C-alpha positions as CSV (number, residue, x, y, z in Angstrom):
1,M,-2.5,-0.2,-42.2
2,N,-3.2,3.0,-44.2
3,G,-5.1,4.6,-41.3
4,T,-7.5,1.7,-40.8
5,E,-8.2,0.2,-37.4
6,P,-5.8,-2.7,-36.5
7,D,-7.2,-6.2,-36.7
8,Y,-7.0,-6.9,-33.0
9,A,-8.5,-10.4,-33.4
10,G,-5.8,-11.2,-35.9
11,V,-3.1,-9.7,-33.6
12,F,-4.4,-11.8,-30.7
13,R,-4.3,-15.0,-32.7
14,A,-0.8,-14.3,-33.9
15,L,0.7,-13.5,-30.5
16,P,3.9,-15.6,-30.0
17,G,3.1,-16.7,-26.5
18,M,0.3,-18.7,-25.0
19,V,-2.6,-16.4,-24.2
20,A,-6.3,-17.2,-23.4
21,L,-9.3,-15.1,-22.3
22,L,-11.6,-16.2,-19.6
23,T,-14.9,-15.0,-18.1
24,P,-15.1,-14.3,-14.4
25,E,-16.8,-17.7,-14.2
26,L,-13.5,-19.2,-15.7
27,V,-15.0,-20.1,-19.0
28,Y,-12.8,-19.8,-22.1
29,V,-13.9,-16.9,-24.4
30,D,-10.9,-17.3,-26.8
31,A,-7.4,-18.7,-27.0
32,N,-4.7,-17.8,-29.5
33,D,-3.1,-20.2,-31.9
34,E,0.0,-20.7,-29.8
35,F,-2.1,-21.6,-26.7
36,L,-4.0,-24.2,-28.8
37,R,-0.8,-25.6,-30.4
38,V,1.2,-26.0,-27.2
39,S,-1.7,-27.4,-25.2
40,G,-2.7,-29.8,-27.9
41,R,-6.3,-28.7,-28.0
42,T,-8.6,-27.5,-30.8
43,R,-10.6,-24.3,-30.5
44,E,-13.8,-26.4,-30.2
45,Q,-12.3,-28.3,-27.3
46,V,-11.5,-25.0,-25.4
47,V,-13.8,-22.1,-26.2
48,G,-17.0,-22.1,-24.2
49,R,-15.8,-24.7,-21.7
50,Y,-14.9,-24.4,-18.0
51,L,-11.1,-24.0,-17.5
52,F,-10.7,-27.0,-15.2
53,D,-12.8,-29.2,-17.4
54,V,-10.3,-28.6,-20.2
55,F,-7.2,-28.9,-17.8
56,P,-8.1,-30.9,-14.7
57,D,-5.5,-32.1,-12.2
58,N,-4.0,-35.5,-12.8
59,P,-6.1,-37.9,-10.6
60,N,-3.2,-40.3,-10.6
61,D,-1.0,-37.8,-8.8
62,T,-2.3,-37.3,-5.2
63,G,0.1,-34.4,-4.8
64,A,-1.1,-32.5,-7.9
65,S,-1.8,-28.8,-7.0
66,G,-1.7,-27.0,-10.4
67,A,-5.4,-26.5,-10.7
68,R,-5.8,-25.4,-7.1
69,N,-2.9,-22.9,-7.4
70,L,-4.3,-21.5,-10.6
71,A,-7.8,-21.2,-9.2
72,A,-6.4,-19.2,-6.2
73,S,-4.5,-16.9,-8.5
74,L,-7.5,-16.2,-10.7
75,R,-9.6,-15.5,-7.6
76,R,-7.1,-13.0,-6.4
77,V,-7.3,-11.2,-9.7
78,L,-11.1,-11.2,-9.5
79,E,-11.1,-9.9,-5.9
80,T,-8.4,-7.3,-6.3
81,G,-8.5,-6.2,-9.9
82,E,-4.8,-6.5,-10.0
83,R,-2.3,-8.6,-12.1
84,D,-1.0,-11.8,-10.4
85,A,2.1,-13.7,-11.4
86,M,2.4,-17.3,-10.3
87,A,5.5,-19.3,-9.4
88,L,6.6,-22.1,-11.8
89,Q,3.9,-24.8,-11.8
90,R,4.1,-28.5,-12.7
91,Y,0.8,-29.1,-14.5
92,D,0.2,-32.5,-16.0
93,V,-1.9,-32.2,-19.2
94,Q,-4.2,-35.0,-20.3
95,I,-3.2,-36.2,-23.8
96,P,-6.2,-35.9,-26.2
97,G,-7.5,-39.1,-27.5
98,R,-5.5,-41.2,-25.1
99,P,-7.6,-41.7,-21.9
100,G,-5.6,-42.1,-18.7
101,E,-2.4,-40.8,-20.3
102,W,-0.9,-37.5,-19.0
103,D,2.0,-35.4,-20.3
104,E,4.2,-33.7,-17.6
105,R,4.4,-30.0,-18.3
106,Y,6.0,-27.0,-16.5
107,W,4.2,-23.7,-16.9
108,S,4.7,-20.2,-15.5
109,P,1.3,-18.4,-15.7
110,V,0.5,-14.7,-15.3
111,N,-3.1,-13.6,-14.9
112,A,-4.4,-10.1,-15.5
113,P,-7.8,-8.3,-15.3
114,V,-9.7,-6.5,-18.0
115,L,-11.8,-3.9,-16.3
116,G,-15.2,-2.6,-17.5
117,P,-16.4,1.0,-17.3
118,D,-17.6,0.4,-13.7
119,G,-14.1,-0.8,-12.6
120,Q,-15.3,-4.4,-12.3
121,V,-13.4,-7.3,-13.8
122,V,-15.1,-8.4,-17.0
123,L,-12.4,-10.7,-18.5
124,L,-9.3,-12.5,-17.3
125,V,-6.2,-12.6,-19.5
126,H,-4.4,-15.9,-18.8
127,R,-0.9,-16.0,-20.2
128,V,1.3,-19.1,-19.9
129,E,5.0,-19.4,-20.5
130,E,5.9,-22.9,-21.4
131,V,9.3,-24.1,-20.0
132,T,8.8,-27.9,-20.3
133,E,11.2,-28.3,-23.2
134,L,13.9,-26.3,-21.4
135,I,13.7,-28.6,-18.4
136,R,13.6,-31.7,-20.6
137,A,16.6,-30.6,-22.6
138,R,18.6,-30.0,-19.5
139,G,17.6,-33.5,-18.2
140,G,18.7,-35.2,-21.5
141,R,22.0,-33.5,-21.6
142,T,23.3,-33.9,-18.1
143,G,21.3,-36.9,-16.8
144,G,20.7,-37.3,-13.0
145,R,22.2,-34.0,-12.0
146,A,19.8,-32.0,-14.2
147,R,16.9,-34.0,-12.8
148,V,18.0,-33.1,-9.3
149,L,18.2,-29.4,-10.2
150,E,14.8,-29.6,-11.9
151,A,13.3,-31.1,-8.7
152,E,15.0,-28.4,-6.6
153,L,13.7,-25.7,-8.9
154,Y,10.2,-27.0,-8.7
155,T,10.4,-27.4,-4.9
156,R,11.7,-23.9,-4.4
157,A,9.0,-22.5,-6.7
158,R,6.3,-24.2,-4.6
159,E,7.8,-23.0,-1.4
160,L,7.9,-19.5,-2.7
161,Q,4.3,-19.6,-3.8
162,E,3.2,-21.0,-0.4
163,L,5.2,-18.1,1.3
164,N,3.5,-15.6,-0.9
165,E,0.1,-17.0,0.0
166,R,0.8,-16.7,3.7
167,L,2.0,-13.1,3.3
168,R,-1.1,-12.3,1.2
169,E,-3.3,-13.8,3.9
170,A,-1.5,-11.9,6.7
171,H,-1.7,-8.6,4.9
172,A,-5.4,-9.2,4.1
173,R,-6.1,-9.9,7.8
174,E,-4.2,-6.7,8.8
175,R,-6.2,-4.7,6.2
176,E,-9.5,-6.1,7.5
177,V,-8.6,-5.2,11.1
178,A,-7.4,-1.7,10.1
179,L,-10.6,-1.0,8.2
180,A,-12.7,-2.2,11.1
181,L,-10.6,0.0,13.4
182,Q,-11.1,3.0,11.2
183,E,-14.8,2.5,10.9
184,A,-15.1,2.2,14.7
185,M,-13.2,5.4,15.4
186,L,-14.7,7.6,12.7
187,P,-18.0,9.4,13.5
188,A,-21.2,8.2,12.0
189,P,-22.2,10.2,8.9
190,T,-25.4,11.7,10.4
191,P,-26.6,15.3,9.9
192,I,-25.4,18.0,12.3
193,G,-28.6,19.5,13.6
194,A,-30.7,20.7,10.7
195,H,-27.8,21.0,8.3
196,R,-27.4,18.7,5.3
197,T,-24.2,16.8,5.0
198,A,-22.8,13.8,3.2
199,V,-19.7,11.7,4.1
200,R,-17.9,9.2,2.0
201,Y,-14.9,7.0,2.8
202,R,-13.2,4.8,0.2
203,P,-10.3,2.5,1.0
204,A,-7.6,2.2,-1.7
205,A,-8.8,-0.3,-4.3
206,G,-7.1,-3.6,-4.3
207,A,-4.4,-2.5,-1.9
208,L,-3.1,-4.0,1.2
209,N,-2.1,-0.6,2.5
210,V,-4.9,0.8,4.6
211,C,-4.1,4.4,5.3
212,G,-4.8,6.9,8.1
213,D,-7.4,9.2,6.5
214,W,-10.0,10.6,8.9
215,Y,-12.9,13.1,9.0
216,D,-14.8,14.8,11.8
217,L,-17.9,16.9,12.2
218,V,-18.6,18.5,15.6
219,P,-21.1,21.0,16.9
220,L,-19.5,24.1,18.3
221,P,-20.6,26.1,21.3
222,G,-21.9,29.7,20.9
223,G,-24.7,29.7,18.3
224,D,-25.4,27.8,15.1
225,R,-21.8,26.6,14.3
226,I,-20.1,23.4,13.4
227,G,-16.5,22.3,12.9
228,V,-15.6,20.2,9.9
229,A,-12.2,18.6,9.5
230,V,-10.3,16.0,7.5
231,G,-6.8,14.7,8.0
232,D,-4.3,12.2,6.6
233,V,-1.6,10.3,8.6
234,V,1.6,9.4,6.8
235,G,2.0,5.6,6.7
236,H,-0.1,2.5,6.3
237,G,-1.7,-0.3,8.2
238,L,-2.7,-0.7,11.8
239,A,-0.1,1.7,13.0
240,A,-1.5,4.5,10.8
241,A,-5.1,3.7,11.8
242,G,-4.1,3.9,15.5
243,V,-2.4,7.3,15.0
244,M,-5.4,8.5,13.1
245,G,-7.7,7.7,16.0
246,Q,-5.6,9.6,18.4
247,L,-5.3,12.7,16.3
248,R,-8.9,12.8,15.3
249,S,-10.0,12.6,19.0
250,A,-7.5,15.3,19.9
251,L,-8.6,17.7,17.2
252,S,-12.3,17.0,18.0
253,A,-11.7,17.9,21.6
254,S,-9.6,21.0,20.9
255,S,-12.1,22.3,18.4
256,R,-14.7,22.5,21.2
257,V,-12.6,24.9,23.4
258,A,-10.4,26.7,20.9
259,D,-10.9,30.3,19.8
260,G,-10.7,29.3,16.1
261,P,-9.5,26.7,13.6
262,A,-5.9,27.9,13.8
263,Q,-5.7,27.5,17.5
264,A,-7.3,24.0,17.3
265,L,-4.6,23.0,14.9
266,D,-1.9,24.6,17.1
267,V,-3.1,22.3,20.0
268,L,-3.1,19.3,17.6
269,D,0.4,20.2,16.4
270,L,1.8,20.2,20.0
271,Y,0.0,16.9,20.7
272,A,1.3,15.3,17.5
273,R,4.9,15.9,18.5
274,S,4.3,13.4,21.4
275,V,2.7,10.7,19.2
276,A,5.0,8.3,17.4
277,G,4.1,8.2,13.7
278,A,2.2,11.5,13.7
279,E,5.0,13.5,12.1
280,N,4.0,15.2,8.8
281,T,0.3,14.5,9.2
282,T,-1.8,16.9,7.1
283,A,-5.1,18.3,8.3
284,V,-7.6,21.1,7.6
285,E,-10.0,22.5,10.1
286,T,-13.0,24.7,9.0
287,W,-15.6,26.4,11.2
288,I,-19.0,27.3,9.7
289,D,-21.0,30.0,11.3
290,W,-24.5,30.1,9.8
291,E,-25.6,33.1,11.7
292,Q,-22.7,35.3,10.5
293,C,-22.6,33.5,7.1
294,V,-18.8,33.0,7.5
295,I,-16.4,30.1,7.0
296,T,-13.2,30.3,9.0
297,Y,-10.4,27.9,8.2
298,S,-6.8,26.9,8.7
299,C,-4.8,24.3,6.8
300,A,-1.8,22.2,7.9
301,G,-0.2,21.0,4.7
302,H,-3.5,19.6,3.4
303,P,-5.2,20.2,0.0
304,P,-7.5,23.3,0.2
305,P,-11.2,22.9,0.8
306,A,-13.4,23.8,-2.1
307,L,-16.4,26.2,-1.9
308,L,-19.0,25.6,-4.6
309,R,-21.0,28.8,-4.9
310,A,-24.7,28.8,-5.6
311,D,-24.0,30.3,-9.0
312,G,-21.8,27.3,-9.9
313,S,-18.4,29.0,-9.5
314,V,-15.6,27.3,-7.4
315,Q,-13.3,28.9,-4.9
316,F,-10.5,27.0,-3.2
317,L,-9.8,28.1,0.4
318,D,-6.1,28.4,0.2
319,E,-5.2,31.6,2.1
320,A,-4.3,30.0,5.4
321,T,-1.9,27.2,4.5
322,D,1.0,26.1,6.6
323,P,3.3,23.0,6.8
324,P,2.1,19.7,8.1
325,L,1.9,18.8,11.8
326,G,5.3,18.7,13.5
327,A,7.2,19.7,10.4
328,R,8.8,22.8,12.0
329,V,11.6,22.6,14.5
330,A,10.0,25.2,16.6
331,H,6.3,25.5,17.2
332,T,4.7,28.7,15.7
333,P,1.1,29.8,15.6
334,R,-0.8,28.8,12.4
335,P,-2.5,31.2,10.1
336,Q,-6.3,31.6,9.8
337,A,-8.5,33.1,7.1
338,E,-12.2,33.5,6.6
339,T,-14.6,33.9,3.6
340,R,-18.2,34.9,3.3
341,C,-20.7,32.2,2.3
342,G,-24.3,32.2,1.3
343,V,-27.4,30.1,1.2
344,G,-27.0,27.4,-1.5
345,D,-23.2,27.3,-1.3
346,T,-21.5,23.9,-0.7
347,L,-18.3,23.3,1.3
348,V,-16.3,20.2,0.2
349,L,-13.4,18.8,2.2
350,Y,-11.4,15.8,1.0
351,T,-8.1,13.9,1.3
352,D,-5.5,13.7,-1.4
353,G,-6.7,10.3,-2.7
354,L,-9.5,12.2,-4.5
355,I,-7.2,14.5,-6.5
356,E,-3.6,13.2,-6.6
357,R,-2.3,10.9,-9.3
358,R,1.2,9.6,-9.9
359,H,3.3,11.6,-12.3
360,E,0.8,14.4,-12.2
361,D,1.0,17.9,-10.7
362,I,-1.5,18.6,-7.9
363,D,-2.8,21.6,-9.8
364,A,-4.1,19.2,-12.4
365,G,-6.1,17.4,-9.8
366,L,-7.5,20.6,-8.4
367,T,-8.5,21.7,-11.9
368,R,-10.2,18.3,-12.4
369,L,-12.0,18.7,-9.1
370,A,-13.2,22.2,-10.0
371,G,-14.6,20.9,-13.2
372,A,-16.4,18.0,-11.5
373,L,-18.0,20.4,-9.0
374,E,-19.2,22.6,-11.7
375,R,-20.7,19.7,-13.6
376,H,-22.6,18.6,-10.5
377,H,-23.7,22.1,-9.5
378,G,-27.2,22.0,-8.1
379,A,-27.0,18.4,-6.8
380,G,-27.8,17.7,-3.2
381,P,-25.0,16.6,-0.8
382,D,-25.4,12.9,-1.3
383,A,-25.7,13.1,-5.1
384,L,-22.7,15.5,-5.2
385,A,-20.6,13.2,-3.1
386,D,-21.4,10.2,-5.3
387,G,-20.8,12.2,-8.5
388,L,-17.4,13.5,-7.3
389,L,-16.2,9.9,-6.5
390,L,-17.5,8.7,-9.8
391,D,-15.8,11.5,-11.8
392,M,-12.6,11.8,-9.8
393,L,-11.5,8.3,-8.8
394,P,-9.8,6.1,-11.5
395,V,-11.8,3.3,-13.0
396,G,-9.9,0.7,-11.1
397,G,-10.0,2.7,-7.9
398,A,-7.5,5.0,-6.3
399,T,-4.1,3.9,-4.9
400,D,-4.7,5.9,-1.8
401,D,-7.6,6.1,0.7
402,T,-10.2,8.9,0.1
403,A,-12.3,10.7,2.6
404,L,-14.9,13.2,1.4
405,I,-17.2,15.6,3.3
406,V,-19.9,17.7,1.6
407,V,-21.8,20.3,3.6
408,R,-24.7,22.3,2.1
409,L,-24.7,25.8,3.6
């Protein structure tokens, strides 16, 4: 190539397998040479046309389901932004130039998204593995037995696809219920008194695993003070959401009567030992005292809060960190630290979905967060929260839930 850009259009045309590109409306944008050759179509018969106008179901076969199954797979890709592999499909293809005649084909499709800068699906990659000749060859060589095996293979593939559909629907229902449960149990993101706050919660993108992230903001007795906390339950689904609700309520109550954040987490630690599924939950509790200009905090295995100073510098509150809840055999008091704060400073609490990435050290995520905070220095709580999510979360969305609280001091 001598340093020149690869001819990606030429590469696409020359790919050895059947590949086509579709818009989200399922209109062909392009198809490679192998796709056109095997399907018996010209480029003019494909590009710019609706998928199921080019390849409709065989009207003579009342049990035909290829188009329906393919449409369901493509909808899943559009809704989740994730790749979807289909079971083996029998898909009769209309023979060009011979009205009413259909060719029996066996295809194994895989559909994948192409995401735009905003994380939305802009194109669909539709790859098809053609296995018709293999099945025909087996049938010609061994006669009736091969046809029986072929029928069994097709039947099992359809059964597997139907089972996968039922599992997807069950997981989707559980995810919907868990999200509703989380929303019902988490406090409304309203200001605390005259203080400016912003709260954001983002479920994991395209995942069936709703997690147990929570946040809390509570007014504290004894002057102009509030408690701000976030936590993360280990596990997924309805069970994690249920544990999350119990722990959030317990910490909210203990914060109102404790002497400080450490004691509030001590009480939560003891309570968590009696709640199934609460082991190794992480949490951080911060108390903001506007009259004394002090932030007091304690952390139970959770990523440290970030304090964005009015001058644009960033300080991580990491001097009072202890293991997660219930992680120690014997209960011991938790550490507590405090730092001075000033007018114009901003306190940011978050869960690990904001900073953690697979195969990456947590320090890299903290460095990325510090840079994002510096870039958005001077923004109000809502603009800062939105800017952090935009900068920190992957284009396709995070693989873990993310809770975020921003408090302007």
